[in-house]
C-alpha positions as a printed Julia matrix, in Angstrom:
353×3 Matrix{Float64}:
 147.26  -146.05   -7.5
 150.01  -146.07   -4.9
 153.19  -148.08   -5.32
 155.36  -149.74   -2.7
 158.13  -147.45   -1.42
 156.55  -144.4    -3.1
 155.23  -141.34   -1.29
 151.47  -141.44   -1.44
 151.22  -137.73   -2.24
 153.1   -137.83   -5.55
 150.96  -137.52   -8.69
 150.32  -140.34  -11.12
 152.54  -140.15  -14.18
 150.71  -138.21  -16.92
 147.93  -137.24  -14.49
 145.9   -134.12  -15.27
 145.23  -132.14  -12.06
 141.55  -132.04  -11.26
 140.6   -134.88  -13.61
 139.96  -138.54  -12.73
 142.55  -141.15  -13.57
 141.69  -143.97  -16.0
 141.17  -146.53  -13.23
 138.7   -144.13  -11.55
 136.53  -143.64  -14.63
 133.16  -145.37  -14.85
 132.35  -144.14  -18.36
 134.14  -144.66  -21.64
 133.74  -141.89  -24.21
 133.53  -143.35  -27.72
 135.27  -146.57  -28.83
 132.1   -148.69  -28.92
 133.54  -150.74  -31.8
 136.73  -151.62  -29.92
 134.82  -152.32  -26.71
 132.54  -154.76  -28.53
 135.55  -156.5   -30.08
 137.0   -157.13  -26.61
 133.66  -158.32  -25.24
 133.11  -160.73  -28.13
 136.64  -162.06  -27.77
 136.19  -162.62  -24.04
 133.09  -164.8   -24.48
 134.41  -166.64  -27.53
 135.86  -170.16  -27.48
 139.41  -168.88  -27.94
 140.63  -165.79  -26.13
 144.02  -164.34  -27.03
 146.17  -163.71  -23.98
 147.77  -160.44  -25.19
 146.32  -157.35  -26.83
 147.87  -154.16  -28.18
 145.53  -151.2   -27.77
 146.81  -148.55  -30.17
 146.04  -144.9   -30.73
 147.28  -141.38  -29.96
 148.05  -140.4   -26.39
 144.95  -139.42  -24.44
 142.48  -141.11  -26.77
 141.15  -143.46  -24.05
 143.4   -146.54  -24.22
 144.03  -146.72  -20.47
 140.37  -146.09  -19.62
 139.34  -148.93  -21.95
 142.06  -151.21  -20.54
 140.89  -150.72  -16.95
 137.26  -151.11  -18.07
 138.1   -154.47  -19.66
 140.18  -155.57  -16.64
 137.36  -154.6   -14.26
 134.84  -156.57  -16.31
 137.05  -159.66  -16.54
 137.79  -159.8   -12.81
 134.15  -159.13  -11.9
 132.99  -161.82  -14.36
 135.6   -164.59  -14.27
 133.32  -167.15  -15.98
 133.6   -166.29  -19.68
 130.62  -168.48  -20.54
 128.4   -167.51  -17.61
 125.0   -165.83  -17.98
 126.27  -162.38  -16.96
 128.85  -162.35  -19.73
 126.43  -163.76  -22.28
 123.87  -161.07  -21.49
 126.36  -158.17  -21.36
 125.94  -155.43  -23.94
 129.24  -153.75  -23.08
 132.06  -153.92  -20.54
 130.32  -151.86  -17.88
 130.42  -152.98  -14.25
 128.05  -151.58  -11.63
 129.72  -148.83   -9.62
 128.84  -150.53   -6.32
 130.38  -153.85   -7.38
 133.23  -154.81   -4.98
 135.75  -154.95   -7.82
 134.72  -151.5    -9.07
 134.91  -150.02   -5.57
 138.29  -151.57   -4.88
 139.77  -150.43   -8.17
 138.49  -146.88   -7.77
 139.89  -146.77   -4.23
 143.4   -147.36   -5.51
 143.94  -150.78   -7.0
 143.1   -154.46   -7.17
 145.49  -157.31   -6.3
 144.75  -159.03   -9.61
 145.63  -156.0   -11.73
 149.25  -155.01  -12.32
 149.68  -151.54  -13.81
 153.16  -151.02  -15.27
 154.19  -147.44  -16.01
 157.15  -145.12  -15.57
 158.1   -145.09  -11.86
 158.87  -142.18   -9.58
 162.58  -141.49   -8.99
 162.9   -140.32   -5.4
 166.43  -139.01   -5.95
 165.56  -136.66   -8.8
 162.01  -136.06   -7.51
 160.54  -136.76  -10.92
 159.27  -139.68  -12.96
 161.86  -141.72  -14.84
 162.18  -141.14  -18.55
 161.46  -144.76  -19.45
 159.75  -147.91  -18.21
 162.73  -149.86  -16.84
 163.25  -153.6   -16.84
 162.77  -153.86  -13.05
 159.18  -152.7   -13.47
 158.43  -155.34  -16.12
 160.04  -158.02  -13.92
 157.32  -157.38  -11.36
 155.25  -159.71  -13.53
 157.26  -162.62  -12.12
 156.03  -162.15   -8.56
 152.61  -160.95   -9.75
 151.89  -164.12  -11.7
 153.76  -166.29   -9.22
 151.45  -165.66   -6.26
 148.67  -168.09   -5.46
 145.18  -167.26   -6.7
 141.9   -169.1    -6.85
 141.39  -171.45   -9.77
 138.81  -169.15  -11.39
 140.6   -165.84  -10.89
 142.05  -163.87  -13.76
 145.12  -161.69  -13.59
 145.51  -158.67  -15.85
 148.74  -156.8   -16.61
 148.39  -153.34  -18.17
 151.55  -151.97  -19.8
 151.09  -148.19  -19.93
 152.66  -147.38  -22.26
 154.82  -149.82  -24.18
 156.39  -146.88  -26.04
 158.21  -145.99  -22.8
 160.06  -149.32  -22.63
 163.79  -149.52  -23.31
 165.29  -152.53  -25.09
 165.85  -154.47  -21.84
 162.28  -154.0   -20.59
 160.89  -154.8   -24.05
 162.81  -158.08  -24.09
 161.61  -158.89  -20.57
 158.01  -158.36  -21.67
 158.59  -160.48  -24.75
 159.84  -163.36  -22.61
 156.67  -163.57  -20.55
 154.47  -163.07  -23.61
 156.14  -166.13  -25.13
 155.3   -168.27  -22.08
 152.13  -166.75  -20.61
 150.74  -168.06  -17.32
 147.27  -169.58  -17.12
 144.26  -167.25  -16.92
 146.23  -164.09  -17.61
 145.64  -161.14  -19.9
 148.14  -158.56  -21.15
 146.84  -155.2   -22.29
 149.73  -153.43  -24.0
 149.0   -149.75  -24.62
 150.91  -148.02  -27.4
 150.77  -144.56  -28.94
 152.61  -145.9   -32.02
 152.16  -149.7   -32.27
 154.11  -149.92  -35.51
 157.27  -148.92  -33.67
 157.12  -151.77  -31.13
 159.39  -154.78  -31.52
 158.06  -157.01  -34.33
 158.38  -159.98  -31.97
 156.08  -158.29  -29.45
 153.58  -157.36  -32.15
 153.55  -160.92  -33.46
 152.5   -162.27  -30.05
 149.64  -159.84  -29.54
 146.34  -159.16  -31.2
 146.14  -155.52  -32.18
 143.14  -153.23  -31.76
 143.42  -149.6   -32.81
 141.09  -147.06  -31.22
 139.39  -144.6   -33.55
 139.97  -140.85  -33.01
 137.13  -139.25  -31.07
 134.66  -137.21  -33.1
 133.83  -133.57  -32.43
 130.65  -134.67  -30.65
 132.52  -137.21  -28.51
 135.16  -134.65  -27.51
 132.41  -132.22  -26.53
 130.67  -134.99  -24.57
 133.91  -135.94  -22.83
 134.69  -132.37  -21.8
 131.19  -131.93  -20.44
 131.31  -135.26  -18.6
 134.73  -134.73  -17.04
 134.61  -131.08  -16.08
 131.3   -129.56  -17.07
 133.2   -127.35  -19.51
 131.66  -126.26  -22.79
 133.75  -125.51  -25.85
 131.78  -122.55  -27.11
 130.85  -122.02  -30.72
 130.75  -124.81  -33.34
 133.74  -123.14  -34.99
 135.73  -123.36  -31.75
 134.77  -127.02  -31.4
 135.92  -127.81  -34.93
 139.23  -126.05  -34.33
 139.67  -127.89  -31.04
 138.8   -131.29  -32.55
 141.2   -130.71  -35.46
 144.05  -129.71  -33.18
 143.38  -132.39  -30.56
 143.51  -135.08  -33.28
 140.74  -137.09  -31.65
 142.39  -137.07  -28.2
 140.32  -136.01  -25.19
 143.45  -135.44  -23.12
 144.8   -133.08  -25.75
 141.48  -131.23  -25.88
 141.64  -130.72  -22.1
 145.2   -129.36  -22.19
 144.41  -127.14  -25.18
 141.51  -125.57  -23.3
 143.32  -125.2   -19.98
 146.3   -123.29  -21.38
 147.25  -121.42  -24.53
 146.9   -124.55  -26.63
 144.83  -123.15  -29.46
 147.16  -120.16  -29.84
 150.16  -122.5   -29.85
 148.49  -124.71  -32.45
 147.91  -121.79  -34.81
 151.45  -120.55  -34.26
 153.05  -123.93  -34.97
 151.04  -124.42  -38.17
 151.77  -120.92  -39.49
 155.5   -121.18  -38.84
 156.04  -124.85  -39.74
 154.16  -124.57  -43.04
 156.68  -121.95  -44.25
 160.06  -122.94  -42.75
 162.11  -121.18  -45.43
 160.45  -117.84  -44.6
 160.85  -118.31  -40.86
 159.9   -115.27  -38.78
 162.52  -115.43  -36.02
 160.69  -112.96  -33.78
 157.51  -115.04  -34.03
 159.46  -118.25  -33.33
 160.98  -116.76  -30.16
 157.6   -115.42  -29.03
 156.03  -118.86  -29.51
 158.93  -120.54  -27.68
 158.52  -118.14  -24.77
 154.81  -118.98  -24.6
 155.46  -122.73  -24.63
 158.21  -122.54  -22.0
 156.51  -120.01  -19.71
 157.1   -120.82  -16.06
 154.28  -122.8   -14.49
 152.57  -123.46  -17.85
 153.02  -127.22  -18.15
 149.86  -127.45  -20.26
 151.5   -125.28  -22.91
 154.53  -127.58  -23.03
 152.33  -130.66  -23.4
 150.22  -128.94  -26.06
 153.32  -128.09  -28.07
 154.51  -131.7   -27.97
 151.17  -132.98  -29.19
 150.78  -130.35  -31.93
 154.34  -130.89  -33.14
 153.76  -134.65  -33.43
 150.5   -134.14  -35.3
 152.19  -131.77  -37.75
 155.12  -134.14  -38.32
 152.81  -137.12  -38.78
 150.69  -135.27  -41.31
 153.78  -134.08  -43.2
 155.16  -137.63  -43.19
 152.03  -138.96  -44.85
 152.09  -136.24  -47.49
 155.81  -136.61  -48.19
 155.54  -140.34  -48.75
 154.0   -139.52  -52.11
 157.15  -137.55  -53.02
 159.7   -140.31  -52.51
 161.67  -142.04  -49.78
 164.23  -139.25  -49.34
 161.67  -136.61  -48.39
 159.82  -138.96  -46.04
 163.07  -140.14  -44.47
 164.0   -136.57  -43.52
 160.78  -136.11  -41.58
 161.2   -139.48  -39.85
 164.67  -138.4   -38.69
 163.24  -135.13  -37.42
 160.46  -137.05  -35.6
 163.04  -139.21  -33.82
 165.25  -136.24  -33.01
 162.46  -134.15  -31.55
 160.96  -136.99  -29.5
 164.39  -137.57  -27.96
 164.76  -133.85  -27.28
 161.38  -133.77  -25.52
 162.25  -136.81  -23.38
 165.62  -135.33  -22.44
 164.07  -131.98  -21.56
 161.58  -133.68  -19.25
 164.06  -136.1   -17.69
 166.95  -133.66  -17.22
 164.96  -130.46  -16.72
 166.54  -128.86  -19.8
 165.49  -125.58  -21.42
 162.13  -126.18  -23.09
 162.4   -122.97  -25.11
 165.5   -124.38  -26.8
 163.55  -127.5   -27.81
 160.96  -125.32  -29.57
 163.66  -123.29  -31.32
 165.51  -126.45  -32.37
 162.33  -127.84  -33.94
 161.87  -124.88  -36.28
 165.58  -124.52  -37.08
 165.86  -128.27  -37.83
 162.73  -128.06  -39.96
 164.19  -125.19  -41.94
 167.44  -127.11  -42.45
 165.56  -130.23  -43.53
């Protein structure tokens, strides 16, 4: 969806070339439980004004958020017959709201995400406070008495402290007939004050069957053998986006390499580490870079859970490494730093830890 003062030919942040964006998707793969929770809440006597939709990146949070926003705007009467009879949040593809949203946007939906920086010709590293302050004019414009307005924060993890406080301020004094859908890859790391003002819904990881269905639906691609599908589902960690990037690059090879090297950091094979880093940082292979980030986070998260049983000191070391590597990834993307060095630093820091 185009923004004011942005070139119309720039890509959406986090877009996958050749694949539809969340606001363009008619289908939702999986997440029937979470979808029903939103539907039941919408037609209940009391509807919370703010929701945190949590789950790993690429699991379907944005697709579900736009699906809910589309349904709400197309059915503004929460107690009307259409809402009462609805089995899910689907809206007919020829509905005016659906057509308008797919064409680029809807005036009653505000989508906040990292903006394009025309000077550096890249997306900004965070979601700045000026973006969040767009809610002031968005909610301040005149609308019909029955109209809803929906703000989608995508993703809240990208906010800095100033933008987080700006969001908190409007969550504390929400306008009438508004909904906030706050997407987060790690809801537990959001400000406690933001979490306390939202109702949280976590999306379940997609199953092997749902990942296969999603790949077929989006691109007509088949995974191959059941063994390949199991390996893909394990590595993707229930994320359809990750499954797509793993298939489109050297993701599965990177996943095996990371696991083999990270599981034995004290016997680190330096030649293998450099070969893996070269593969991740290969020119023009952005899918490999994204796959490495995802696989590294999965590995660290799994190690964190296992180390918790061994005491606070061991777990704390992995948490520090998590923070360090996430910052290194953000800096590499924002400042166009050497991605190979980020991969090397991960394994060397892991060995030191």
